[in-house]
C-alpha positions in Angstrom: -44.7 -60.5 -310.2 -41.4 -62.3 -310.5 -40.4 -64.1 -307.3 -37.6 -66.6 -307.9 -36.8 -69.1 -305.2 -33.0 -69.6 -305.0 -30.6 -71.8 -303.0 -29.4 -70.7 -299.7 -31.2 -69.2 -296.7 -30.2 -66.6 -294.1 -26.9 -65.7 -295.9 -28.3 -65.5 -299.4 -28.7 -61.7 -299.2 -25.6 -59.6 -299.6 -23.6 -58.7 -296.6 -24.8 -61.5 -294.2 -22.6 -64.2 -292.6 -23.6 -67.0 -290.3 -22.3 -69.9 -288.3 -23.6 -72.8 -286.3 -21.5 -74.7 -283.8 -21.8 -77.3 -281.1 -21.1 -76.0 -277.6 -22.5 -78.8 -275.6 -26.0 -77.5 -274.7 -27.4 -80.5 -276.5 -26.0 -84.0 -276.4 -25.5 -84.0 -280.2 -25.5 -81.5 -283.0 -25.1 -77.8 -283.4 -26.7 -75.7 -280.7 -25.5 -72.1 -281.0 -26.0 -69.9 -284.0 -24.9 -66.4 -285.0 -26.2 -64.3 -287.9 -24.1 -61.2 -288.6 -24.0 -58.1 -290.9 -21.0 -55.9 -290.7 -23.2 -53.1 -292.1 -25.7 -51.7 -289.6 -29.3 -53.1 -290.1 -32.8 -52.0 -289.5 -34.6 -54.6 -287.5 -38.2 -55.7 -286.7 -39.5 -58.6 -284.6 -42.6 -60.2 -283.4 -42.7 -62.2 -280.2 -44.9 -64.6 -278.3 -48.2 -63.5 -276.9 -47.8 -65.9 -274.0 -47.6 -63.8 -270.9 -45.0 -66.2 -269.4 -42.2 -64.9 -271.6 -38.6 -66.3 -271.6 -35.7 -64.1 -270.6 -34.3 -63.7 -274.2 -37.7 -62.4 -275.4 -37.6 -59.7 -272.7 -34.0 -58.7 -273.5 -34.6 -58.6 -277.3 -37.7 -56.4 -276.7 -35.5 -54.0 -274.7 -32.9 -53.8 -277.4 -35.5 -53.1 -280.1 -36.8 -50.3 -278.0 -33.4 -48.7 -277.3 -31.4 -49.2 -280.5 -31.7 -47.8 -283.9 -29.2 -50.0 -285.7 -28.6 -53.8 -285.4 -25.8 -56.1 -286.4 -26.5 -59.6 -285.2 -28.7 -62.3 -283.8 -27.3 -64.9 -281.4 -29.5 -67.9 -280.6 -29.1 -71.2 -278.8 -31.0 -74.5 -278.6 -31.0 -77.0 -275.8 -32.2 -74.5 -273.1 -35.2 -72.1 -273.3 -33.8 -69.9 -270.5 -37.4 -69.5 -269.3 -38.7 -69.6 -265.7 -35.2 -68.6 -264.7 -35.8 -65.3 -263.0 -33.3 -62.5 -262.7 -30.5 -65.0 -263.4 -32.1 -65.8 -266.7 -32.2 -62.1 -267.7 -28.6 -61.6 -266.7 -27.7 -64.7 -268.8 -29.6 -63.4 -271.9 -28.0 -60.0 -271.5 -24.6 -61.8 -271.2 -25.2 -63.5 -274.6 -25.4 -60.1 -276.2 -22.5 -58.7 -274.1 -20.1 -61.5 -275.0 -21.0 -61.3 -278.7 -20.7 -57.5 -278.7 -17.3 -57.6 -277.0 -15.9 -60.0 -279.7 -17.4 -58.0 -282.6 -16.8 -54.5 -281.0 -20.4 -53.4 -281.5 -23.0 -52.1 -279.1 -24.7 -54.7 -276.9 -28.2 -53.5 -277.9 -27.4 -54.0 -281.6 -27.9 -57.7 -281.0 -31.1 -59.8 -280.7 -31.0 -62.9 -278.6 -33.2 -66.0 -278.7 -33.3 -69.4 -277.0 -35.2 -72.6 -277.4 -35.4 -75.9 -275.6 -36.6 -77.1 -272.3 -38.1 -74.7 -269.7 -36.8 -74.3 -266.2 -33.0 -74.8 -266.5 -30.2 -72.2 -266.5 -27.9 -71.6 -269.4 -24.4 -72.9 -269.0 -22.6 -69.6 -269.6 -19.1 -71.2 -269.9 -20.4 -73.3 -272.8 -22.3 -70.3 -274.3 -19.2 -68.1 -274.2 -17.1 -70.8 -275.8 -19.8 -71.4 -278.4 -20.0 -67.7 -279.3 -16.2 -67.5 -279.7 -16.2 -70.6 -282.0 -19.2 -69.3 -284.0 -17.6 -65.9 -284.5 -14.4 -67.5 -285.7 -16.2 -69.5 -288.3 -18.7 -66.9 -289.6 -18.9 -67.3 -293.4 -21.2 -66.9 -296.4 -22.0 -70.7 -296.5 -22.9 -70.8 -292.7 -26.6 -70.5 -293.1 -27.4 -74.2 -293.0 -25.2 -74.7 -289.9 -27.1 -71.9 -288.2 -30.4 -73.4 -289.3 -29.3 -76.7 -287.7 -28.2 -75.0 -284.5 -31.7 -73.8 -283.6 -33.4 -77.2 -283.9 -34.9 -79.0 -281.0 -37.5 -81.7 -281.8 -37.4 -80.9 -285.6 -36.4 -83.6 -287.9 -34.9 -81.3 -290.6 -33.5 -77.8 -290.9 -35.7 -75.2 -292.5 -34.3 -72.6 -294.8 -35.4 -70.7 -297.9 -34.4 -67.6 -300.0 -36.0 -65.7 -302.9 -34.7 -63.2 -305.4 -36.7 -60.2 -306.5 -36.0 -57.5 -309.2 -36.6 -54.0 -307.8 -35.5 -50.8 -309.6 -33.7 -53.1 -312.1 -31.5 -54.5 -309.3 -31.4 -57.8 -307.5 -32.9 -57.9 -304.0 -32.7 -61.1 -301.9 -34.7 -62.2 -298.8 -33.5 -65.2 -296.9 -34.7 -67.0 -293.8 -34.4 -70.0 -291.4 -36.9 -71.3 -288.9 -37.4 -74.1 -286.4 -40.5 -75.6 -284.8 -42.2 -79.0 -284.7 -44.3 -78.9 -281.6 -45.7 -76.4 -279.1 -46.8 -74.5 -282.2 -49.7 -72.0 -282.1 -47.8 -68.8 -282.7 -49.8 -65.7 -281.9 -47.6 -62.7 -282.4 -43.9 -72.1 -281.0 -41.5 -73.5 -279.8 -41.0 -71.4 -282.9 -38.0 -69.3 -284.0 -37.8 -67.6 -287.4 -35.0 -65.3 -288.6 -35.0 -63.4 -291.9 -32.5 -61.2 -293.6 -32.7 -58.9 -296.6 -30.3 -56.7 -298.5 -33.0 -54.1 -299.2 -33.2 -50.9 -297.3 -36.3 -49.4 -295.8 -37.3 -47.5 -292.7 -37.8 -49.3 -289.4 -41.5 -48.3 -289.3 -42.1 -49.7 -292.8 -40.2 -52.9 -292.1 -42.1 -53.5 -289.0 -45.5 -53.0 -290.8 -44.6 -55.2 -293.7 -43.1 -57.9 -291.5 -46.2 -58.0 -289.3 -48.3 -58.4 -292.4 -46.2 -61.3 -293.5 -46.3 -62.9 -290.1 -50.0 -62.7 -289.8 -50.6 -64.6 -293.0 -48.0 -67.2 -292.2 -46.6 -67.9 -288.8 -49.8 -66.7 -287.1 -51.9 -68.8 -289.4 -50.5 -72.2 -288.5 -51.0 -74.5 -285.6 -49.7 -78.0 -284.6 -51.1 -78.5 -281.1 -52.7 -75.2 -280.0 -49.9 -74.3 -277.5 -48.2 -71.0 -277.8 -44.6 -71.2 -276.6 -42.9 -68.9 -274.1 -40.0 -68.2 -276.5 -41.7 -67.6 -279.9 -39.6 -65.0 -281.9 -39.7 -64.0 -285.5 -37.1 -61.3 -286.5 -35.8 -59.7 -289.6 -32.6 -57.7 -290.4 -32.3 -55.4 -293.4 -28.9 -54.0 -294.2 -29.3 -52.2 -297.6 -26.3 -53.9 -299.2 -28.1 -54.3 -302.5 -28.1 -50.5 -302.9 -31.9 -50.6 -303.3 -33.9 -48.2 -301.1 -37.5 -49.2 -301.4 -40.0 -46.5 -302.5 -43.8 -46.6 -302.7 -43.9 -48.3 -306.0 -41.7 -51.2 -304.8 -43.7 -52.2 -301.7 -46.0 -54.7 -303.4 -43.1 -56.6 -304.8 -41.2 -56.7 -301.6 -44.3 -57.6 -299.6 -45.0 -60.5 -301.9 -41.4 -61.8 -301.5 -41.6 -61.4 -297.7 -44.9 -63.2 -297.6 -43.5 -66.0 -299.8 -40.5 -66.6 -297.5 -42.6 -66.6 -294.3 -45.3 -68.9 -295.7 -42.7 -71.3 -297.0 -41.0 -71.5 -293.6 -44.4 -71.8 -291.8 -45.4 -74.6 -294.1 -42.1 -76.4 -293.4 -42.8 -76.2 -289.7 -46.3 -77.8 -290.1 -44.9 -80.5 -292.4 -42.4 -81.3 -289.7 -44.9 -81.5 -286.9 -44.2 -84.0 -284.2 -45.7 -87.3 -285.2 -47.9 -85.8 -287.9 -48.7 -87.8 -291.1 -50.8 -85.1 -292.9 -50.7 -81.4 -293.7 -54.2 -79.8 -293.5 -54.8 -76.7 -295.6 -58.0 -74.9 -294.5 -59.5 -72.3 -296.8 -62.2 -70.1 -295.2 -64.1 -68.3 -297.9 -66.6 -65.4 -297.9 -66.2 -64.3 -294.3 -67.3 -60.9 -292.9 -63.6 -60.0 -292.4 -60.2 -61.6 -292.6 -59.7 -61.8 -288.8 -62.9 -63.8 -288.5 -61.9 -66.1 -291.3 -58.5 -66.8 -289.7 -60.1 -67.3 -286.2 -62.5 -69.9 -287.6 -59.7 -71.6 -289.5 -57.6 -71.9 -286.4 -60.6 -73.2 -284.4 -61.0 -76.0 -286.9 -57.2 -76.7 -287.1 -56.9 -76.7 -283.3 -59.8 -79.1 -282.7 -58.5 -82.3 -281.2 -61.5 -84.2 -282.6 -60.9 -82.8 -286.1 -57.2 -83.7 -285.8 -58.2 -87.3 -284.8 -60.7 -87.6 -287.7 -58.0 -86.4 -290.1 -55.6 -89.0 -288.7 -58.2 -91.7 -289.3 -59.3 -90.3 -292.7 -62.8 -90.1 -291.3 -65.1 -87.6 -293.1 -66.8 -86.6 -289.9 -68.1 -83.2 -290.9 -70.0 -82.7 -287.7 -66.7 -82.1 -285.9 -65.9 -79.3 -288.4 -69.2 -77.5 -287.8 -68.7 -78.0 -284.1 -65.3 -76.3 -284.3 -66.8 -73.4 -286.3 -69.3 -73.0 -283.5 -66.6 -73.0 -280.9 -64.7 -70.2 -282.6 -66.5 -67.5 -280.6 -67.5 -65.6 -283.8 -70.9 -64.0 -284.1 -72.0 -65.2 -287.5 -75.0 -67.0 -289.0 -74.3 -70.7 -288.8 -77.2 -71.8 -290.9 -75.8 -71.4 -294.4 -72.3 -73.1 -294.5 -70.9 -75.3 -297.1 -67.9 -77.7 -296.4 -65.7 -79.5 -299.0 -62.7 -81.8 -298.8 -60.8 -81.5 -302.0 -63.6 -80.9 -304.6 -66.1 -83.1 -302.7 -68.9 -81.4 -300.9 -69.8 -82.8 -297.5 -72.1 -80.1 -296.2 -74.6 -77.8 -298.0 -76.3 -75.0 -296.1 -75.2 -76.5 -292.8 -77.0 -79.8 -293.6 -75.6 -83.2 -294.6 -74.9 -83.6 -298.3 -75.0 -86.9 -300.1 -71.4 -87.9 -300.8 -69.3 -91.0 -301.5 -67.8 -92.0 -298.2 -65.2 -94.2 -299.8 -64.0 -91.4 -302.0 -64.0 -88.9 -299.1 -61.9 -91.4 -297.1 -59.4 -91.7 -300.0 -59.1 -87.9 -300.2 -58.5 -87.7 -296.4 -55.9 -90.4 -296.6 -53.6 -88.3 -298.7 -50.6 -86.6 -297.1 -51.9 -83.2 -298.0 -55.6 -82.5 -297.5 -57.5 -79.3 -298.5 -60.6 -78.4 -296.5 -62.8 -75.5 -297.8 -65.4 -73.8 -295.7 -67.7 -71.3 -297.4 -69.5 -69.1 -294.9 -71.3 -67.1 -297.6 -71.4 -64.0 -295.4 -68.9 -61.6 -296.9 -66.0 -61.4 -299.4 -63.0 -62.0 -297.1 -60.9 -65.2 -296.8 -58.0 -66.7 -295.0 -55.8 -69.8 -295.3 -54.8 -71.7 -292.1 -52.4 -74.6 -292.0 -52.6 -77.5 -289.5 -52.0 -81.2 -289.2 -53.4 -84.4 -287.7 -52.6 -85.7 -284.2 -51.2 -89.2 -283.9 -50.3 -91.8 -281.4 -46.6 -90.9 -282.0 -47.3 -87.3 -281.0 -48.9 -88.4 -277.7 -46.1 -90.8 -277.0 -43.4 -88.2 -277.7 -44.9 -85.5 -275.6 -45.8 -88.0 -272.8 -42.1 -88.4 -272.2 -40.8 -84.9 -273.0 -39.8 -83.9 -269.5 -38.3 -80.7 -268.2 
């Protein structure tokens, strides 16, 4: 299957323009982004499972339920517009209304998103000026500026694009994302926006996007906290002239999976204060959901994270995290490996070289394999260590 990663991000697919501008919501840098397709798009989105949901999440859900065609995404950083009551809803709606008026498109053809600190109101004068400036600078090279405009505690922008060949034609999928802390998406503070120039039904796009999200954004964790604002959305405008049929779905799904996993991995690599990426492979589970749940239990364990930071091969913490996953499985026959080195055999200690295990765990990417030996399903979960820098940063991150 030919998946070619190419330069560019959200504007790599045909027909999409973007812009990112500084409107003063943050003290420095771009803080308002617009992604736009003149051609109408099919849209799908997945949102936070946190019951305390931000105003833009509520408004975007309403638009997805009421509209059949979409044209744009408008997003800001510097303010989450959460815990802002009815005023917050009116402000999120106004973001769509202002954008729609400038573009002469329906209000509900726009998705809105916000990220930043909770509990403060949007400055709508700044938002309106920012939307006007962004719309006046929409262009094919604006993807990076848009990626920069959605950052909060991230250290780098995150963008990726891939090219597929379907029906003998070129189909492109592009995306941008942000997130470095408050990451435990369950559809952190995570935003991810994707575009494609393929055409497919809303129902099919929704199904394929959820599949991709489950194996990527829903399989990462930094600190176990699901944000109030998590949003992952995709727009498909059909500008490539390719209408997907049944025989094309595997190729398109693979490309979509690739984009989402690349962005998800970038998020974990950029985790606040982290020094190591942890890749957890759960093998031979009764089903995939169980495998993912166990992987997330390990990745979310504070004690496992601390052991990873110290390069300590404390396998007891891993078994403890498996037992805390709430999964009804036989815990007496589990093998655990770091890299190729076995630490546990049949849930008992295995003789291993502690110095070599410490060396493996000192690398900036660590692979942990857990073989449950109770089925033929598997899942991969991405996590990271927890550091003194993370604690210091979040001890002083005040609303």
